[in-house]
C-alpha positions as CSV (number, residue, x, y, z in Angstrom):
1,M,43.4,-19.0,-2.7
2,Y,43.4,-15.4,-4.2
3,I,41.1,-13.1,-5.7
4,K,41.8,-10.4,-8.6
5,Y,40.8,-6.7,-7.9
6,K,40.6,-4.6,-11.0
7,H,40.3,-1.0,-11.0
8,Q,41.0,1.6,-14.1
9,H,44.2,2.9,-12.3
10,F,45.7,-0.2,-10.6
11,K,45.6,-3.9,-10.3
12,E,46.4,-5.6,-6.9
13,Y,46.0,-9.3,-5.6
14,F,44.6,-9.8,-1.9
15,N,44.7,-13.0,0.1
16,L,40.9,-14.0,0.5
17,S,41.4,-14.1,4.2
18,S,42.9,-10.6,4.5
19,Y,40.0,-9.2,2.0
20,L,37.2,-10.7,4.3
21,L,39.0,-9.3,7.4
22,L,38.8,-6.0,5.9
23,F,35.4,-6.2,4.7
24,F,34.0,-6.8,8.2
25,L,36.1,-4.2,9.6
26,L,34.8,-1.8,7.3
27,K,31.3,-2.7,7.8
28,S,31.6,-2.5,11.7
29,F,32.8,1.0,11.4
30,S,29.5,1.7,9.0
31,L,31.7,2.2,6.1
32,V,29.8,-0.7,4.1
33,S,26.3,0.7,4.2
34,Q,23.2,-1.2,4.6
35,L,20.8,-1.6,1.6
36,D,18.0,0.9,1.6
37,V,14.6,-0.4,2.8
38,V,12.2,-0.4,-0.3
39,V,8.5,-0.1,0.8
40,G,5.8,-2.1,-0.7
41,A,4.4,0.7,-2.6
42,E,7.7,1.2,-4.5
43,R,7.6,-2.3,-5.7
44,T,5.3,-1.6,-8.6
45,E,6.4,-4.6,-10.7
46,F,4.7,-6.9,-8.1
47,Y,1.2,-5.1,-8.3
48,L,0.7,-2.5,-11.0
49,E,0.0,-5.0,-13.7
50,N,-2.8,-6.6,-11.8
51,L,-4.5,-3.4,-11.2
52,M,-5.2,-2.6,-15.1
53,N,-8.8,-3.2,-15.9
54,Q,-9.8,-2.9,-12.3
55,R,-11.9,-0.3,-10.6
56,V,-9.7,0.8,-7.7
57,G,-10.3,2.4,-4.3
58,L,-7.2,3.8,-2.3
59,V,-6.9,4.1,1.5
60,A,-4.2,6.7,1.7
61,N,-2.8,9.7,3.2
62,Q,0.1,12.2,3.1
63,T,2.6,9.2,3.8
64,S,1.5,7.2,0.8
65,K,4.3,8.3,-1.4
66,I,6.7,6.4,-3.8
67,K,9.9,8.2,-3.1
68,N,8.6,12.0,-3.7
69,E,5.3,11.3,-5.6
70,H,2.1,10.4,-4.0
71,L,0.9,6.8,-4.8
72,V,-2.5,8.2,-6.3
73,D,-0.6,10.3,-8.8
74,V,1.7,7.3,-9.7
75,L,-1.2,4.9,-10.2
76,L,-3.1,7.6,-12.3
77,N,-0.2,8.4,-14.6
78,E,0.2,4.7,-14.9
79,G,-3.3,4.4,-16.3
80,V,-4.9,2.6,-13.2
81,N,-8.6,3.3,-12.9
82,V,-8.6,4.9,-9.4
83,I,-12.2,6.1,-8.8
84,K,-12.4,6.7,-4.9
85,V,-10.2,7.5,-2.2
86,F,-10.6,6.7,1.5
87,S,-9.0,8.8,4.4
88,P,-8.2,7.7,7.9
89,E,-7.8,9.9,11.1
90,H,-6.1,13.1,10.2
91,G,-7.4,13.3,6.6
92,F,-6.1,12.5,3.2
93,R,-3.6,15.1,3.3
94,G,-2.9,14.6,7.2
95,K,-3.6,18.0,8.4
96,S,-6.8,17.4,10.9
97,D,-6.3,17.2,14.7
98,A,-6.3,14.1,16.6
99,G,-10.0,13.1,17.1
100,E,-11.2,15.6,14.8
101,K,-13.9,14.4,12.7
102,V,-12.9,14.2,8.9
103,K,-15.6,15.2,6.3
104,D,-16.2,13.7,2.8
105,E,-14.6,16.1,0.1
106,I,-13.1,16.1,-3.3
107,D,-9.5,16.0,-3.6
108,L,-8.5,19.5,-5.3
109,Q,-5.1,18.0,-6.9
110,T,-7.0,14.9,-8.5
111,G,-10.6,15.6,-8.5
112,L,-11.3,12.3,-7.0
113,P,-14.1,11.9,-4.4
114,I,-12.6,11.2,-0.8
115,Y,-14.7,9.3,1.7
116,S,-13.8,9.8,5.3
117,L,-13.1,6.5,7.5
118,Y,-13.2,9.0,10.5
119,G,-16.4,10.9,10.3
120,K,-19.1,11.2,12.9
121,T,-20.6,8.0,12.4
122,K,-18.6,6.3,9.5
123,R,-15.9,3.8,10.2
124,K,-16.4,1.2,7.6
125,P,-16.9,1.9,3.9
126,S,-20.6,1.1,3.0
127,K,-21.9,-1.4,0.6
128,E,-23.0,1.6,-1.6
129,I,-19.6,3.1,-1.7
130,L,-17.9,-0.3,-2.5
131,K,-20.5,-1.4,-5.2
132,D,-18.4,-0.1,-8.0
133,I,-14.9,-1.4,-6.6
134,D,-13.0,-4.4,-7.4
135,I,-10.0,-3.8,-5.4
136,V,-9.0,-1.7,-2.6
137,I,-5.4,-0.6,-1.9
138,F,-4.2,0.1,1.7
139,D,-1.1,2.1,2.0
140,L,-0.5,4.0,5.5
141,Q,2.4,4.5,7.7
142,D,1.7,3.1,10.9
143,V,3.6,3.5,14.2
144,G,2.9,0.2,15.7
145,V,1.0,1.1,18.7
146,R,-2.6,-0.3,19.4
147,F,-4.3,3.1,20.1
148,Y,-2.8,4.6,16.8
149,T,-6.1,4.2,14.8
150,Y,-4.7,3.1,11.4
151,I,-4.9,-0.4,12.3
152,S,-8.5,0.3,13.4
153,S,-9.2,1.5,9.9
154,L,-7.5,-1.5,8.6
155,H,-9.8,-3.8,10.3
156,Y,-13.0,-2.0,9.1
157,V,-11.5,-1.8,5.4
158,M,-11.0,-5.6,5.5
159,E,-14.4,-6.2,7.1
160,A,-16.1,-4.2,4.3
161,C,-13.9,-5.9,1.5
162,A,-14.8,-9.4,3.0
163,E,-18.6,-8.4,3.1
164,N,-18.8,-7.3,-0.3
165,N,-16.4,-9.6,-2.3
166,V,-13.8,-7.0,-2.7
167,K,-10.1,-7.8,-2.8
168,L,-7.6,-5.8,-0.7
169,L,-4.0,-5.2,-1.4
170,V,-1.9,-3.8,1.5
171,L,1.5,-2.2,0.5
172,D,3.6,-2.8,3.5
173,R,5.6,-0.2,5.3
174,P,8.1,-0.7,8.3
175,N,7.2,-0.3,11.7
176,P,9.4,2.3,13.5
177,N,8.4,0.5,16.7
178,G,8.6,-3.0,15.3
179,F,11.9,-3.8,17.4
180,Y,10.1,-4.7,20.5
181,V,6.6,-5.9,22.0
182,D,5.2,-4.6,25.3
183,G,2.3,-3.4,27.5
184,P,-1.0,-4.9,28.7
185,I,-3.2,-7.0,26.6
186,L,-6.5,-5.4,25.9
187,D,-9.4,-6.7,27.5
188,L,-12.5,-7.0,24.8
189,K,-15.0,-5.5,27.2
190,F,-12.8,-2.2,26.7
191,R,-12.9,-2.5,22.9
192,S,-13.3,0.7,20.9
193,F,-11.6,2.6,18.1
194,V,-8.5,2.9,20.0
195,G,-8.2,-0.7,20.7
196,M,-10.3,-3.4,18.9
197,H,-8.3,-6.4,19.5
198,P,-6.6,-8.6,22.1
199,I,-2.9,-7.3,21.4
200,P,-0.5,-5.5,23.7
201,V,0.2,-1.6,23.3
202,V,3.1,-2.2,21.2
203,H,2.6,-5.3,19.0
204,G,5.6,-5.2,16.9
205,M,4.1,-6.1,13.7
206,T,3.8,-4.0,10.1
207,I,0.5,-3.3,8.7
208,G,0.8,-6.3,6.4
209,E,1.6,-8.6,9.2
210,Y,-1.2,-7.2,11.2
211,A,-3.7,-7.4,8.4
212,Q,-2.5,-11.3,8.2
213,M,-3.3,-11.7,11.8
214,I,-6.7,-10.0,11.7
215,N,-7.5,-12.8,9.0
216,G,-6.0,-15.7,10.8
217,E,-7.4,-14.9,14.2
218,K,-10.7,-14.6,12.5
219,W,-11.4,-11.0,14.1
220,L,-13.9,-9.9,11.4
221,N,-17.4,-9.8,12.0
222,N,-18.9,-13.5,11.8
223,Q,-15.3,-14.8,11.4
224,I,-15.2,-13.8,7.8
225,I,-12.0,-13.7,5.8
226,C,-10.8,-10.9,3.5
227,S,-9.2,-11.7,0.2
228,L,-5.9,-10.4,1.1
229,K,-2.5,-9.9,-0.7
230,V,0.5,-8.1,0.8
231,I,3.4,-6.6,-1.0
232,P,6.1,-6.7,1.6
233,C,8.9,-4.3,2.2
234,L,12.6,-5.1,0.8
235,N,15.6,-5.0,3.1
236,Y,13.6,-4.6,6.1
237,N,13.5,-6.8,9.4
238,H,12.3,-6.2,12.8
239,K,15.6,-5.1,14.0
240,T,16.1,-2.4,11.1
241,R,16.3,1.3,12.3
242,Y,13.7,2.9,10.0
243,N,13.5,6.8,10.2
244,L,10.1,7.9,8.7
245,P,10.5,10.2,5.8
246,I,6.9,11.9,6.5
247,P,5.5,12.5,9.9
248,P,2.4,10.0,10.1
249,S,0.3,12.7,12.0
250,P,0.5,16.2,13.0
251,N,1.5,15.4,16.4
252,L,4.4,13.0,15.7
253,P,6.6,15.3,14.0
254,N,10.1,13.4,14.3
255,M,11.3,10.0,15.4
256,R,11.8,11.1,19.0
257,S,7.8,11.5,19.4
258,I,7.2,8.2,17.7
259,Y,9.5,6.3,20.3
260,L,8.1,8.2,23.4
261,Y,4.5,8.1,22.0
262,P,3.6,4.5,23.2
263,S,4.5,5.6,26.9
264,L,3.3,9.1,26.9
265,C,-0.1,8.6,25.1
266,F,-1.5,7.3,28.4
267,F,-1.5,10.9,29.7
268,E,-4.1,11.5,27.0
269,G,-6.8,10.1,29.4
270,T,-5.4,12.3,32.3
271,N,-5.3,16.0,32.9
272,V,-1.6,16.0,32.1
273,S,-0.5,17.7,28.7
274,V,1.8,15.8,26.3
275,G,2.8,19.1,24.7
276,R,-0.1,19.4,22.0
277,G,-0.3,22.9,21.1
278,T,3.5,23.5,21.4
279,D,6.5,22.7,18.8
280,Y,7.4,19.6,20.7
281,P,4.2,17.3,21.2
282,F,5.0,13.9,22.8
283,Q,8.4,15.2,23.8
284,I,7.4,17.0,26.9
285,F,4.7,16.6,29.5
286,G,3.2,18.6,32.2
287,A,0.1,20.1,34.2
288,P,-0.3,23.4,36.0
289,Y,-0.1,21.7,39.4
290,F,3.6,20.3,38.8
291,T,5.1,23.4,40.1
292,E,8.3,22.2,41.3
293,T,10.0,20.9,38.2
294,G,12.1,23.7,36.7
295,F,10.6,23.4,33.2
296,S,7.4,24.9,31.9
297,F,5.3,25.6,28.7
298,I,2.1,27.1,27.6
299,P,0.0,25.1,25.0
300,K,-1.6,27.3,22.3
301,S,-3.7,26.7,19.5
302,T,-1.4,25.4,16.6
303,Y,-1.6,23.3,13.5
304,G,-2.7,19.9,14.4
305,A,-4.1,21.2,17.9
306,K,-6.8,23.8,17.8
307,N,-7.9,23.4,21.2
308,P,-4.9,21.8,23.3
309,K,-5.4,20.5,26.9
310,H,-4.6,23.4,29.4
311,K,-4.8,26.0,26.5
312,L,-2.9,29.2,27.3
313,V,-2.2,27.8,30.8
314,T,1.5,27.5,32.3
315,C,2.2,23.8,32.8
316,F,5.1,22.6,34.6
317,G,6.6,19.3,34.0
318,S,9.4,17.4,32.2
319,D,11.3,17.9,29.0
320,L,12.3,14.7,27.3
321,R,13.9,16.3,24.0
322,A,17.4,15.5,25.5
323,L,17.1,12.0,25.7
324,P,19.3,10.5,22.9
325,I,17.4,8.5,20.1
326,D,19.8,5.5,20.6
327,S,18.8,5.2,24.3
328,L,15.1,5.2,23.4
329,R,15.5,2.4,21.0
330,K,17.6,0.3,23.5
331,I,14.9,0.4,26.2
332,N,12.7,-2.1,24.3
333,K,9.8,-1.4,26.5
334,L,7.0,1.0,27.9
335,D,8.2,3.5,30.3
336,L,5.5,3.6,32.9
337,N,7.6,5.8,35.5
338,W,6.2,8.9,34.0
339,L,2.7,8.0,34.7
340,V,3.1,6.5,38.0
341,N,5.2,9.5,39.2
342,S,3.0,12.0,37.7
343,Y,0.0,10.6,39.8
344,K,1.9,10.7,42.9
345,S,2.8,14.4,42.2
346,S,-0.8,15.3,41.8
347,N,-1.1,14.1,45.5
348,E,-3.3,11.0,44.0
349,S,-5.9,13.3,43.0
350,E,-9.0,12.0,41.9
351,D,-9.2,14.7,39.1
352,F,-5.9,13.1,37.8
353,F,-7.8,10.5,35.5
354,N,-10.4,11.9,33.0
355,K,-14.0,11.0,33.9
356,N,-14.8,9.8,30.4
357,N,-13.1,6.5,30.6
358,F,-11.0,7.3,28.0
359,F,-7.7,6.1,30.0
360,N,-9.1,2.7,30.6
361,L,-9.8,2.6,26.6
362,L,-6.2,3.6,26.0
363,A,-4.9,0.8,28.6
364,G,-7.2,-1.7,27.2
365,S,-8.8,-2.4,30.8
366,D,-9.1,-0.9,34.1
367,K,-6.3,-2.8,35.6
368,L,-3.6,-0.2,35.0
369,M,-5.6,2.7,36.4
370,N,-6.3,0.5,39.5
371,L,-2.7,-0.4,39.9
372,V,-1.4,3.1,39.8
373,K,-4.2,4.2,42.2
374,G,-3.0,1.3,44.5
375,G,0.6,2.4,44.7
376,A,2.2,-0.1,42.5
377,N,5.6,0.8,40.9
378,A,6.4,0.7,37.2
379,L,8.3,-2.7,37.5
380,H,5.3,-4.3,39.3
381,I,2.9,-3.2,36.8
382,S,5.0,-4.7,34.0
383,E,5.3,-8.0,35.7
384,T,1.4,-8.2,36.0
385,Y,1.1,-8.6,32.1
386,Q,4.2,-10.7,31.4
387,T,2.5,-14.0,31.0
388,S,-0.1,-12.8,28.6
389,L,2.4,-10.8,26.9
390,N,4.4,-14.0,26.3
391,D,1.3,-15.9,24.9
392,F,0.7,-13.0,22.5
393,K,4.1,-13.3,21.3
394,V,3.7,-17.0,20.3
395,V,0.5,-16.2,18.1
396,R,2.4,-13.2,16.6
397,K,5.2,-15.5,15.2
398,K,2.7,-17.0,12.8
399,Y,2.0,-13.9,10.9
400,L,5.4,-12.5,10.6
401,L,6.8,-11.6,7.0
402,Y,10.2,-10.7,8.2
403,E,13.1,-11.7,10.4
404,D,12.2,-11.0,14.1
405,F,14.2,-9.2,16.8
406,E,14.4,-12.4,19.0
C-alpha cells in the first residue's frame, strides 16, 4: 500500500510502513511536537454564551489569564456583566505575603469591587455579597498540594454557592504536581484552612477534578451539593509535563520551587527557613545552628516576604538549586529525608517544631511529628500511610477528568 506526499517543489511516494517508521522515530527524538495544552479559560466557546444576561462573580488572581490577557478583561470586553471579584490568599494581583490578610479593595484597572477570601475573619462569600450574583466563575492556578490554600477557598466558594442557589463554573487548569499522589492523609481533628479534607499532601487532581470530589464525597456543610460545571483542559493528562507560565504565588517563582514545595513546606512549622526572604524560596533551606554545611544565606525583607524567618540572621543549610528538574519529576513521592535529617542535626531540640501546632496542621495529624521525634527514618514514615493512601487513590479515580499516570 502506498500514500502520496505532495509539496510545491517535489512529489514523492513512500511505502506506508516506511512512513510510519519515520514518524515514530521523529517523535521519539521530539521532532514531532505534542499539542499545546489549552486551559479551560481559553475554551470560551464552551461557556461564554451561557454567561450573557447573567450577573457574574469571579474568583481570580494573577494566574487567571487567557494567553496574555486577564480573564476579567476578556469577559468585560465580550460584554459579560462581571460585577464582583473575589481574591484568594496573596490577593487579586498576587502580591501579598503568605499568610498576610488581604483587604477588600477596588481594582484600579477595572473599577470592580474586590472581596477578599483571605481576610481576618472571612473565608466564605456572605449571603449579602452573593445576593446579586447568578453565577460565580472560579479560575485559579493550583499546585496540587493539600496545604496550598486555593482548594480551601474552592471549598468555601462551593459551599456559599450551594447555600445561596448560585451556580459555579470552574475553568480548569493543569496540576503541575498532578503526576503522583503521596503523603499522609489528613485527620479531620486537625482540619484547618491549610487542610480541610481527608486527602494526602499531594492529591494528584486538578481544581476541576477536586471540585467534583468535594461534591461527590459530600464534604460541604450539611452535605449540600453545589451546582457545578467544569470546563476541562484540552490536550492534558496526568502524565503531561506542564510548566506554569505565571508564578502562582510570590514564593513559588519557578518549576523547581513548585516541585520541591510539597516536601519543603513542612519546614514552615519548624524553626528552619525555606529561603523566604531570598531570591530562591523553596529551593534552599537552613537554620542558624546548621553550622557545618558549607552553604549559607541571609533572609531579608523582600517582595512576598516582609518578615521572613531568621530575618538578617545567617542560616546554614542545603542548596537544592542544582537538582535537575527531570530528576525531581521522576521521584514521584515526598522526600522526607530533609525533614528527618534536619531534626537530627538540631540535636533533636524541643525548639525544632514550632509551639503553635502549625506543623501538625500541615502534616494533617500529630503522627508525622511523633515519628520524627521517635527516630523513624523516611522510608518507615512512608510505609505507615501507604494503606490509607491506596484507599484514597480508589476514591480519587471516580472524579478524574483526564487520563491518569497509572
